[in-house]
VEXDREN-2710 file (C-alpha; in Angstrom, 1 decimal):
% VEXDREN-2710
k/r/px/py/pz
1/MET/73.8/83.2/35.6
2/SER/72.7/80.1/37.4
3/LEU/69.2/78.5/36.9
4/GLY/67.3/78.3/40.1
5/ASN/68.6/76.8/43.3
6/PRO/71.9/75.1/42.4
7/LEU/71.4/72.3/44.9
8/ASP/67.9/71.5/43.6
9/VAL/69.1/71.6/40.0
10/VAL/71.9/69.2/40.6
11/GLU/69.7/66.9/42.7
12/HIS/67.3/66.5/39.8
13/SER/69.9/66.4/37.0
14/VAL/69.7/63.3/34.8
15/GLY/72.9/61.2/34.4
16/LEU/74.6/62.1/37.7
17/SER/75.3/59.3/40.1
18/PRO/74.6/59.8/43.9
19/HIS/78.4/59.8/44.3
20/ASP/78.7/62.7/41.8
21/ARG/76.0/64.7/43.5
22/TYR/77.4/64.1/46.9
23/TYR/80.9/65.4/46.1
24/TRP/79.7/68.4/44.2
25/ARG/77.1/69.3/46.8
26/TYR/79.5/69.5/49.8
27/GLN/82.1/71.3/47.7
28/PHE/79.6/73.9/46.7
29/LEU/78.4/74.4/50.3
30/VAL/81.9/74.7/51.6
31/GLY/82.6/77.4/48.9
32/GLN/79.3/79.2/49.4
33/GLN/79.0/79.2/53.2
34/VAL/82.6/79.1/54.3
35/LEU/85.2/80.2/51.8
36/VAL/83.5/83.0/49.9
37/PRO/82.5/84.8/53.2
38/GLN/85.9/84.1/54.8
39/LEU/87.9/85.3/51.8
40/SER/85.6/88.3/51.2
41/ARG/86.2/89.5/54.8
42/ARG/90.0/89.3/54.3
43/GLY/89.8/91.2/51.0
44/ALA/91.1/88.2/49.1
45/PHE/87.9/87.8/47.0
46/ALA/85.4/90.3/45.6
47/PRO/83.0/90.1/42.6
48/GLY/84.8/90.8/39.4
49/MET/88.0/88.9/40.5
50/ARG/89.5/86.1/38.5
51/VAL/89.7/82.8/40.4
52/PHE/91.6/79.6/39.7
53/GLU/91.3/76.2/41.5
54/PHE/94.2/73.8/41.5
55/GLY/92.8/70.3/41.9
56/CYS/89.2/71.3/41.5
57/GLY/87.6/67.9/41.4
58/GLU/83.9/68.3/40.3
59/ALA/84.4/72.1/40.7
60/GLY/81.7/72.7/43.3
61/VAL/83.8/75.1/45.3
62/LEU/84.7/77.0/42.1
63/GLY/81.0/77.1/41.1
64/ALA/80.3/78.9/44.4
65/PHE/82.8/81.6/43.5
66/ALA/81.4/81.9/40.0
67/GLN/77.9/82.3/41.5
68/ALA/79.3/84.9/43.9
69/GLY/80.5/87.0/41.0
70/ALA/83.9/85.8/39.9
71/ALA/84.6/87.4/36.5
72/HIS/86.5/84.4/35.3
73/ALA/86.6/80.9/37.0
74/VAL/89.1/78.3/35.8
75/GLY/89.8/74.9/37.3
76/ALA/92.3/72.1/36.6
77/ASP/92.4/68.5/37.9
78/ILE/94.2/65.3/36.8
79/SER/91.0/63.3/36.8
80/GLU/89.2/63.4/33.5
81/TYR/86.1/61.8/35.0
82/ARG/85.7/64.5/37.7
83/ILE/86.3/67.3/35.2
84/GLU/83.7/65.9/32.9
85/VAL/81.2/65.7/35.9
86/GLY/82.1/69.3/36.7
87/ARG/81.4/70.4/33.1
88/ARG/78.0/68.7/33.0
89/ILE/77.0/70.3/36.3
90/ALA/78.3/73.8/35.3
91/GLY/76.4/73.5/32.1
92/ALA/73.2/72.5/33.9
93/LEU/73.5/75.5/36.2
94/GLY/74.6/78.0/33.5
95/LEU/77.8/78.7/35.4
96/PRO/80.6/80.0/33.2
97/LEU/83.4/77.7/34.4
98/HIS/86.4/76.7/32.3
99/LEU/87.6/73.2/33.4
100/GLU/90.6/71.3/32.1
101/THR/92.1/67.9/32.7
102/ARG/95.7/68.9/33.3
103/ASN/98.7/67.9/35.5
104/LEU/99.9/71.4/36.5
105/LEU/103.3/70.0/37.7
106/SER/104.2/68.3/34.5
107/SER/102.9/70.6/31.8
108/THR/103.6/74.1/30.8
109/LEU/101.1/76.7/32.1
110/PRO/99.2/78.3/29.2
111/GLU/100.4/81.8/28.7
112/ASP/97.1/83.4/29.5
113/TRP/97.0/81.6/32.9
114/GLN/100.3/83.1/34.0
115/GLY/99.9/86.0/36.3
116/GLY/96.2/86.1/35.5
117/TYR/94.4/85.3/38.7
118/ASN/93.6/87.3/41.8
119/LEU/92.9/84.2/43.9
120/VAL/94.1/80.6/43.6
121/LEU/92.4/77.8/45.7
122/MET/94.2/74.6/46.5
123/ARG/92.1/72.5/48.9
124/ASP/93.4/69.1/50.2
125/VAL/95.7/68.6/47.2
126/ILE/99.2/69.7/48.2
127/GLU/99.8/66.9/50.7
128/HIS/99.5/64.5/47.7
129/LEU/102.2/66.2/45.7
130/ASP/105.8/65.1/45.9
131/ASP/107.4/68.5/45.7
132/THR/105.6/71.1/47.9
133/ARG/107.9/73.9/46.8
134/GLN/107.3/73.2/43.1
135/ALA/103.5/73.1/43.6
136/LEU/103.5/76.4/45.4
137/GLY/105.7/77.8/42.7
138/VAL/103.1/76.9/40.2
139/VAL/100.5/78.7/42.3
140/ARG/102.7/81.7/42.5
141/ARG/103.0/81.9/38.7
142/LEU/99.2/81.8/38.4
143/LEU/98.7/84.8/40.6
144/THR/98.9/88.5/39.9
145/SER/101.6/90.4/41.7
146/SER/99.3/91.1/44.7
147/GLY/97.1/88.0/44.5
148/HIS/96.2/85.6/47.3
149/ALA/96.2/81.8/47.6
150/LEU/94.1/79.6/50.0
151/VAL/95.8/76.3/50.7
152/THR/94.4/73.7/53.1
153/PHE/95.8/70.3/54.1
154/PRO/95.8/67.8/57.0
155/PRO/99.2/67.8/58.6
156/TYR/100.8/64.3/58.2
157/TYR/101.1/63.5/62.0
158/SER/97.4/64.4/62.7
159/PRO/94.9/61.6/63.3
160/PHE/94.2/60.9/59.7
161/GLY/97.1/62.7/58.1
162/GLY/98.2/59.5/56.4
163/HIS/94.8/59.2/54.6
164/GLN/94.7/55.6/56.0
165/HIS/90.9/55.9/55.7
166/LEU/91.3/55.4/51.9
167/LEU/92.2/51.8/52.5
168/HIS/88.6/51.0/53.5
169/THR/89.6/48.5/56.2
170/ASN/88.6/48.5/59.9
171/LEU/92.2/49.4/61.0
172/GLY/92.3/52.1/58.4
173/MET/89.7/54.0/60.4
174/VAL/91.9/54.1/63.5
175/PRO/93.4/57.5/64.2
176/TRP/97.2/57.8/64.1
177/VAL/97.5/54.2/62.9
178/HIS/99.7/55.5/60.0
179/LEU/102.4/56.4/62.6
180/LEU/103.0/52.7/63.5
181/PRO/106.4/51.3/62.6
182/HIS/106.8/50.7/58.9
183/GLY/106.4/46.9/59.0
184/LEU/103.2/47.0/61.0
185/PHE/101.7/49.7/58.9
186/GLU/102.6/47.8/55.7
187/ALA/100.7/44.8/57.1
188/ILE/97.6/47.0/57.5
189/ILE/98.1/48.5/54.0
190/ASP/98.3/45.0/52.5
191/ARG/94.9/44.1/53.9
192/SER/93.2/46.6/51.6
193/GLN/91.7/45.5/48.3
194/ARG/92.2/48.9/46.7
195/PRO/95.6/48.9/44.9
196/ALA/95.6/52.6/43.9
197/ASP/94.8/53.7/47.4
198/ARG/97.5/51.4/48.9
199/ASP/100.0/53.2/46.6
200/GLU/98.7/56.6/47.6
201/VAL/98.9/55.9/51.3
202/ARG/102.5/54.8/50.8
203/ARG/103.3/58.0/48.9
204/LEU/101.9/60.1/51.7
205/ARG/104.1/58.3/54.1
206/THR/107.1/59.4/52.0
207/ILE/105.9/63.0/51.6
208/ARG/104.9/63.6/55.2
209/LEU/103.7/67.2/54.8
210/THR/103.9/69.0/58.1
211/ILE/103.1/72.6/59.1
212/GLU/106.8/73.5/59.2
213/LYS/107.6/71.9/55.8
214/PHE/104.6/73.8/54.3
215/GLU/105.6/77.2/55.7
216/ARG/109.2/76.8/54.6
217/ALA/108.1/75.9/51.1
218/ALA/105.6/78.9/51.0
219/THR/108.4/81.3/52.0
220/GLU/110.8/79.9/49.3
221/ALA/108.0/80.1/46.7
222/GLY/107.6/83.8/47.3
223/PHE/104.6/84.0/49.7
224/ASP/103.8/85.8/52.9
225/VAL/101.4/84.2/55.4
226/VAL/98.3/86.4/55.9
227/GLU/96.3/84.1/58.1
228/THR/96.5/80.6/59.5
229/LYS/93.6/78.6/60.8
230/LEU/93.9/75.2/62.5
231/TYR/90.9/73.0/63.0
232/LEU/90.2/70.1/65.3
233/LEU/86.9/69.6/63.4
234/ARG/87.1/70.8/59.8
235/PRO/84.5/73.2/58.2
236/VAL/83.8/70.5/55.6
237/PHE/82.6/68.1/58.4
238/ARG/79.5/70.3/58.8
239/PHE/78.4/69.4/55.3
240/LYS/79.7/65.8/55.3
241/PHE/78.7/64.6/58.8
242/GLY/76.6/67.4/60.4
243/LEU/79.4/68.2/62.9
244/PRO/80.2/71.7/64.2
245/THR/83.4/73.4/63.2
246/VAL/86.0/73.5/66.0
247/ALA/88.9/75.8/65.5
248/LEU/92.2/75.6/67.5
249/PRO/94.5/78.5/68.6
250/SER/96.7/79.3/65.7
251/VAL/99.6/79.5/68.1
252/LEU/99.7/75.7/68.1
253/ARG/101.3/75.8/64.6
254/ARG/104.5/76.9/66.4
255/ILE/104.7/73.8/68.5
256/SER/104.5/70.1/67.7
257/LEU/101.0/69.8/69.1
258/GLY/99.5/71.5/66.1
259/ASN/100.8/68.8/63.7
260/VAL/99.4/66.1/66.0
261/ILE/95.8/67.3/66.6
262/ALA/94.8/69.6/63.8
263/LEU/92.8/67.8/61.2
264/GLU/93.2/70.8/58.9
265/ALA/95.7/73.5/58.5
266/SER/94.3/76.4/56.4
267/TYR/96.7/79.1/55.0
268/LEU/95.8/82.3/53.3
269/LEU/98.9/83.4/51.5
270/ARG/99.8/86.6/49.6
271/ALA/102.2/86.9/46.8
272/ARG/105.3/88.7/47.9
END
């Protein structure tokens, strides 16, 4: 059981940087005000279910599901620092989260994780992974035979689908700049003083996750699509920037325009 208002507790916790508080806060609000209600309406989440988050970061989203009554809430992320922040916050709130630093694509899944979860969350992670089919295969192995997965990502050809904003340069904030010819975009990348982010932007240019590529991989991994949502303005922008959520007709996923203008593609999948 959590202690008081989670946002107040985190705001006054000693030892957390403003950066840590910011990321956890908007994650928690997205979980509490968007994902828990959305997935509850679709029958994909109810109190007593077991929930796993693939790439949980500071585990704010997962914390919202724990507060909403998840019987067992587990998260994994490759960042040891973010997992440690998540553990400190979960401890301060009295939330029973189990968080591990783990690369789910290069390590064997613990036996008690396999087939153990009613719901797997994977928000803004899959576009960073080299093998979309492999990643969804891991998600499928985590789920019960009738479990659901929520996967969100920005299609590569959308305004910031190349994550060029990671470069922290003026040109990196220009929409669609990642679609420039290779040489021109490399010149922009080289202006950044952030080596790790330069490498990540280059990786994303190779992966190029589109709506069509994702749906094909989901089918091959053993999923049916239950619901698709495309957003011009993403739900998370409400908590990051105070902007309204603007949805697009889901029919756009069948034409190229969806890949070009949707800042988020959100899929609710069911294990087949």
